[in-house]
MMTF fields as JSON, N, C-alpha, C and O atoms, coordinates in Angstrom:
{
  "mmtfVersion": "1.0.0",
  "mmtfProducer": "UNKNOWN",
  "numBonds": 219,
  "numAtoms": 220,
  "numGroups": 55,
  "numChains": 1,
  "numModels": 1,
  "chainsPerModel": [1],
  "groupsPerChain": [55],
  "chainIdList": ["A"],
  "bondAtomList": [4, 2, 8, 6, 12, 10, 16, 14, 20, 18, 24, 22, 28, 26, 32, 30, 36, 34, 40, 38, 44, 42, 48, 46, 52, 50, 56, 54, 60, 58, 64, 62, 68, 66, 72, 70, 76, 74, 80, 78, 84, 82, 88, 86, 92, 90, 96, 94, 100, 98, 104, 102, 108, 106, 112, 110, 116, 114, 120, 118, 124, 122, 128, 126, 132, 130, 136, 134, 140, 138, 144, 142, 148, 146, 152, 150, 156, 154, 160, 158, 164, 162, 168, 166, 172, 170, 176, 174, 180, 178, 184, 182, 188, 186, 192, 190, 196, 194, 200, 198, 204, 202, 208, 206, 212, 210, 216, 214],
  "bondOrderList": [1, 1, 1, 1, 1, 1, 1, 1, 1, 1, 1, 1, 1, 1, 1, 1, 1, 1, 1, 1, 1, 1, 1, 1, 1, 1, 1, 1, 1, 1, 1, 1, 1, 1, 1, 1, 1, 1, 1, 1, 1, 1, 1, 1, 1, 1, 1, 1, 1, 1, 1, 1, 1, 1],
  "groupList": [{"groupName": "MET", "atomNameList": ["N", "CA", "C", "O"], "elementList": ["N", "C", "C", "O"], "formalChargeList": [0, 0, 0, 0], "bondAtomList": [1, 0, 2, 1, 3, 2], "bondOrderList": [1, 1, 2], "singleLetterCode": "M", "chemCompType": "L-PEPTIDE LINKING"}, {"groupName": "LEU", "atomNameList": ["N", "CA", "C", "O"], "elementList": ["N", "C", "C", "O"], "formalChargeList": [0, 0, 0, 0], "bondAtomList": [1, 0, 2, 1, 3, 2], "bondOrderList": [1, 1, 2], "singleLetterCode": "L", "chemCompType": "L-PEPTIDE LINKING"}, {"groupName": "ALA", "atomNameList": ["N", "CA", "C", "O"], "elementList": ["N", "C", "C", "O"], "formalChargeList": [0, 0, 0, 0], "bondAtomList": [1, 0, 2, 1, 3, 2], "bondOrderList": [1, 1, 2], "singleLetterCode": "A", "chemCompType": "L-PEPTIDE LINKING"}, {"groupName": "VAL", "atomNameList": ["N", "CA", "C", "O"], "elementList": ["N", "C", "C", "O"], "formalChargeList": [0, 0, 0, 0], "bondAtomList": [1, 0, 2, 1, 3, 2], "bondOrderList": [1, 1, 2], "singleLetterCode": "V", "chemCompType": "L-PEPTIDE LINKING"}, {"groupName": "ILE", "atomNameList": ["N", "CA", "C", "O"], "elementList": ["N", "C", "C", "O"], "formalChargeList": [0, 0, 0, 0], "bondAtomList": [1, 0, 2, 1, 3, 2], "bondOrderList": [1, 1, 2], "singleLetterCode": "I", "chemCompType": "L-PEPTIDE LINKING"}, {"groupName": "PHE", "atomNameList": ["N", "CA", "C", "O"], "elementList": ["N", "C", "C", "O"], "formalChargeList": [0, 0, 0, 0], "bondAtomList": [1, 0, 2, 1, 3, 2], "bondOrderList": [1, 1, 2], "singleLetterCode": "F", "chemCompType": "L-PEPTIDE LINKING"}, {"groupName": "GLY", "atomNameList": ["N", "CA", "C", "O"], "elementList": ["N", "C", "C", "O"], "formalChargeList": [0, 0, 0, 0], "bondAtomList": [1, 0, 2, 1, 3, 2], "bondOrderList": [1, 1, 2], "singleLetterCode": "G", "chemCompType": "PEPTIDE LINKING"}, {"groupName": "HIS", "atomNameList": ["N", "CA", "C", "O"], "elementList": ["N", "C", "C", "O"], "formalChargeList": [0, 0, 0, 0], "bondAtomList": [1, 0, 2, 1, 3, 2], "bondOrderList": [1, 1, 2], "singleLetterCode": "H", "chemCompType": "L-PEPTIDE LINKING"}, {"groupName": "TRP", "atomNameList": ["N", "CA", "C", "O"], "elementList": ["N", "C", "C", "O"], "formalChargeList": [0, 0, 0, 0], "bondAtomList": [1, 0, 2, 1, 3, 2], "bondOrderList": [1, 1, 2], "singleLetterCode": "W", "chemCompType": "L-PEPTIDE LINKING"}, {"groupName": "ARG", "atomNameList": ["N", "CA", "C", "O"], "elementList": ["N", "C", "C", "O"], "formalChargeList": [0, 0, 0, 0], "bondAtomList": [1, 0, 2, 1, 3, 2], "bondOrderList": [1, 1, 2], "singleLetterCode": "R", "chemCompType": "L-PEPTIDE LINKING"}, {"groupName": "ASP", "atomNameList": ["N", "CA", "C", "O"], "elementList": ["N", "C", "C", "O"], "formalChargeList": [0, 0, 0, 0], "bondAtomList": [1, 0, 2, 1, 3, 2], "bondOrderList": [1, 1, 2], "singleLetterCode": "D", "chemCompType": "L-PEPTIDE LINKING"}, {"groupName": "SER", "atomNameList": ["N", "CA", "C", "O"], "elementList": ["N", "C", "C", "O"], "formalChargeList": [0, 0, 0, 0], "bondAtomList": [1, 0, 2, 1, 3, 2], "bondOrderList": [1, 1, 2], "singleLetterCode": "S", "chemCompType": "L-PEPTIDE LINKING"}, {"groupName": "TYR", "atomNameList": ["N", "CA", "C", "O"], "elementList": ["N", "C", "C", "O"], "formalChargeList": [0, 0, 0, 0], "bondAtomList": [1, 0, 2, 1, 3, 2], "bondOrderList": [1, 1, 2], "singleLetterCode": "Y", "chemCompType": "L-PEPTIDE LINKING"}],
  "groupTypeList": [0, 1, 2, 1, 1, 1, 3, 1, 1, 4, 4, 3, 3, 1, 5, 6, 2, 6, 5, 2, 1, 7, 4, 1, 8, 8, 4, 2, 3, 2, 2, 1, 3, 1, 8, 1, 1, 6, 5, 1, 5, 9, 10, 9, 11, 6, 11, 6, 9, 11, 9, 8, 12, 9, 8],
  "groupIdList": [1, 2, 3, 4, 5, 6, 7, 8, 9, 10, 11, 12, 13, 14, 15, 16, 17, 18, 19, 20, 21, 22, 23, 24, 25, 26, 27, 28, 29, 30, 31, 32, 33, 34, 35, 36, 37, 38, 39, 40, 41, 42, 43, 44, 45, 46, 47, 48, 49, 50, 51, 52, 53, 54, 55],
  "secStructList": [7, 2, 2, 2, 2, 2, 2, 2, 2, 2, 2, 2, 2, 2, 2, 2, 2, 2, 2, 2, 2, 2, 2, 2, 2, 2, 2, 2, 2, 2, 2, 2, 2, 2, 2, 2, 2, 2, 2, 2, 1, 1, 7, 7, 7, 1, 1, 1, 7, 7, 7, 1, 1, 7, 7],
  "xCoordList": [0.835, 0.0, 0.874, 0.611, 1.922, 2.807, 3.563, 3.779, 3.966, 4.681, 3.781, 4.238, 2.507, 1.567, 1.394, 1.379, 1.265, 1.134, 2.406, 2.334, 3.559, 4.819, 4.936, 5.374, 4.557, 4.589, 3.61, 3.947, 2.419, 1.443, 1.939, 1.724, 2.59, 3.149, 4.243, 4.305, 5.094, 6.155, 5.555, 6.041, 4.508, 3.846, 3.25, 3.38, 2.607, 2.006, 3.082, 2.905, 4.182, 5.267, 5.877, 6.112, 6.134, 6.718, 5.755, 6.184, 4.473, 3.487, 3.447, 3.402, 3.464, 3.447, 4.701, 4.626, 5.849, 7.099, 7.111, 7.565, 6.62, 6.567, 5.656, 5.988, 4.519, 3.591, 4.214, 4.101, 4.879, 5.506, 6.647, 6.797, 7.444, 8.534, 8.009, 8.607, 6.908, 6.311, 5.855, 6.089, 5.217, 4.773, 5.977, 5.949, 7.033, 8.223, 8.901, 9.448, 8.874, 9.431, 8.658, 9.262, 7.339, 6.538, 6.781, 6.819, 6.946, 7.252, 8.615, 8.781, 9.596, 10.926, 10.886, 11.561, 10.112, 9.99, 9.332, 9.769, 8.293, 7.624, 8.575, 8.587, 9.371, 10.329, 11.396, 11.801, 11.85, 12.835, 12.267, 12.957, 11.032, 10.398, 10.266, 10.552, 9.835, 9.723, 11.078, 11.188, 12.102, 13.448, 13.942, 14.517, 13.72, 14.136, 13.337, 13.893, 12.045, 11.237, 11.702, 11.599, 12.206, 12.734, 13.909, 14.063, 14.738, 15.85, 15.359, 15.958, 14.282, 13.773, 13.064, 13.152, 12.365, 11.534, 12.098, 11.357, 13.389, 13.95, 14.063, 14.092, 14.126, 14.19, 15.586, 16.565, 15.68, 16.981, 17.335, 18.454, 16.418, 16.719, 17.426, 17.196, 18.268, 18.994, 20.411, 20.781, 21.19, 22.596, 22.823, 22.017, 23.917, 24.246, 23.526, 22.926, 23.608, 22.954, 21.472, 21.096, 20.66, 19.215, 18.726, 19.155, 17.847, 17.272, 15.766, 15.145, 15.192, 13.744, 13.064, 11.839, 13.827, 13.241, 13.7, 14.653, 13.037, 13.275, 14.157, 14.624, 14.406, 15.151, 16.638, 17.398],
  "yCoordList": [-1.197, 0.0, 1.252, 2.207, 1.233, 2.396, 2.591, 3.722, 1.487, 1.573, 2.161, 2.951, 1.777, 2.306, 3.809, 4.544, 4.27, 5.701, 6.448, 7.558, 5.851, 6.479, 6.597, 7.632, 5.567, 5.612, 6.654, 7.407, 6.71, 7.716, 9.13, 10.041, 9.317, 10.622, 11.025, 12.182, 10.094, 10.382, 10.726, 11.63, 10.012, 10.304, 11.704, 12.438, 12.076, 13.407, 14.488, 15.504, 14.291, 15.274, 15.411, 16.527, 14.302, 14.36, 14.982, 15.721, 14.695, 15.316, 16.825, 17.594, 17.242, 18.673, 19.375, 20.491, 18.738, 19.337, 19.413, 20.404, 18.384, 18.401, 19.492, 20.166, 19.672, 20.729, 22.093, 22.969, 22.29, 23.574, 23.857, 24.991, 22.854, 23.064, 23.362, 24.154, 22.743, 23.022, 24.48, 25.154, 24.961, 26.358, 27.298, 28.327, 26.953, 27.803, 27.875, 28.918, 26.793, 26.832, 27.808, 28.566, 27.801, 28.734, 30.171, 31.065, 30.413, 31.77, 32.21, 33.363, 31.305, 31.633, 31.948, 32.872, 31.202, 31.466, 32.823, 33.576, 33.14, 34.439, 35.577, 36.598, 35.428, 36.463, 36.646, 37.774, 35.555, 35.641, 36.371, 37.189, 36.088, 36.761, 38.255, 39.073, 38.62, 40.046, 40.729, 41.873, 40.048, 40.605, 40.844, 41.894, 39.879, 40.035, 41.123, 41.872, 41.216, 42.28, 43.657, 44.637, 43.727, 44.99, 45.486, 46.694, 44.593, 45.006, 45.487, 46.383, 44.901, 45.307, 46.647, 47.417, 46.943, 48.13, 49.217, 50.104, 49.17, 50.193, 51.517, 51.562, 52.576, 53.925, 54.162, 54.135, 54.391, 54.594, 56.074, 56.406, 56.957, 58.382, 58.816, 58.254, 59.803, 60.282, 59.758, 58.887, 60.309, 59.911, 58.947, 58.86, 58.242, 57.316, 56.002, 55.688, 55.258, 53.946, 54.106, 54.672, 53.616, 53.695, 52.376, 51.31, 52.445, 51.253, 51.294, 52.352, 50.141, 50.087, 49.938, 50.017, 49.726, 49.633, 50.82, 51.503, 51.073, 52.291, 52.104, 53.097, 50.877, 50.716, 50.759, 50.635],
  "zCoordList": [0.0, 0.0, 0.0, -0.731, 0.835, 0.904, -0.401, -0.837, -1.024, -2.302, -3.389, -4.214, -3.39, -4.362, -4.189, -5.177, -2.97, -2.705, -3.102, -3.629, -2.855, -3.233, -4.747, -5.252, -5.47, -6.934, -7.46, -8.374, -6.906, -7.333, -7.037, -7.837, -5.911, -5.568, -6.549, -6.964, -6.918, -7.888, -9.251, -9.93, -9.653, -10.93, -10.922, -11.901, -9.84, -9.742, -9.78, -10.453, -9.08, -9.075, -10.461, -10.924, -11.126, -12.467, -13.475, -14.361, -13.352, -14.239, -14.019, -14.979, -12.772, -12.469, -12.953, -13.466, -12.798, -13.274, -14.794, -15.366, -15.438, -16.901, -17.422, -18.397, -16.788, -17.184, -16.968, -17.826, -15.817, -15.515, -16.493, -16.948, -16.82, -17.763, -19.16, -19.89, -19.538, -20.842, -20.914, -21.918, -19.872, -19.818, -19.833, -20.508, -19.096, -19.067, -20.433, -20.792, -21.194, -22.546, -23.421, -24.179, -23.327, -24.128, -23.701, -24.546, -22.397, -21.922, -22.441, -22.839, -22.442, -22.947, -24.441, -24.894, -25.2, -26.635, -26.875, -27.745, -26.118, -26.263, -25.907, -26.595, -24.852, -24.473, -25.552, -25.834, -26.154, -27.228, -28.439, -29.046, -28.792, -29.931, -29.652, -30.527, -28.444, -28.099, -28.119, -28.56, -27.652, -27.644, -29.07, -29.358, -29.961, -31.35, -32.063, -32.867, -31.776, -32.36, -31.891, -32.629, -30.679, -30.169, -30.981, -31.158, -31.478, -32.328, -33.69, -34.285, -34.181, -35.487, -35.448, -36.404, -34.366, -34.288, -33.386, -32.961, -33.086, -32.207, -32.948, -34.178, -32.183, -32.727, -33.28, -32.535, -34.568, -35.189, -35.3, -35.69, -34.972, -35.03, -33.747, -32.676, -33.871, -32.696, -32.689, -33.476, -31.785, -31.728, -30.566, -29.64, -30.639, -29.564, -29.706, -30.735, -28.648, -28.656, -28.349, -27.323, -29.223, -28.979, -28.426, -28.868, -27.481, -26.859, -26.997, -26.897, -27.227, -27.359, -26.017, -25.931, -24.983, -23.645, -22.821, -23.195, -21.708, -20.943, -19.721, -19.162, -19.28, -18.051, -18.256, -17.295]
}
């Protein structure tokens, strides 16, 4: 009985980690796309280094 509960607990943990990692991959891809778009649409007018972000 204890072994069955331990196996079920491991399955639940691995499923949760897999789901979280899948979501994190999509967030990373979205951040990369936004970062690359920032280079394409940055303000080219003015002198010096121009940045598309404010911080």
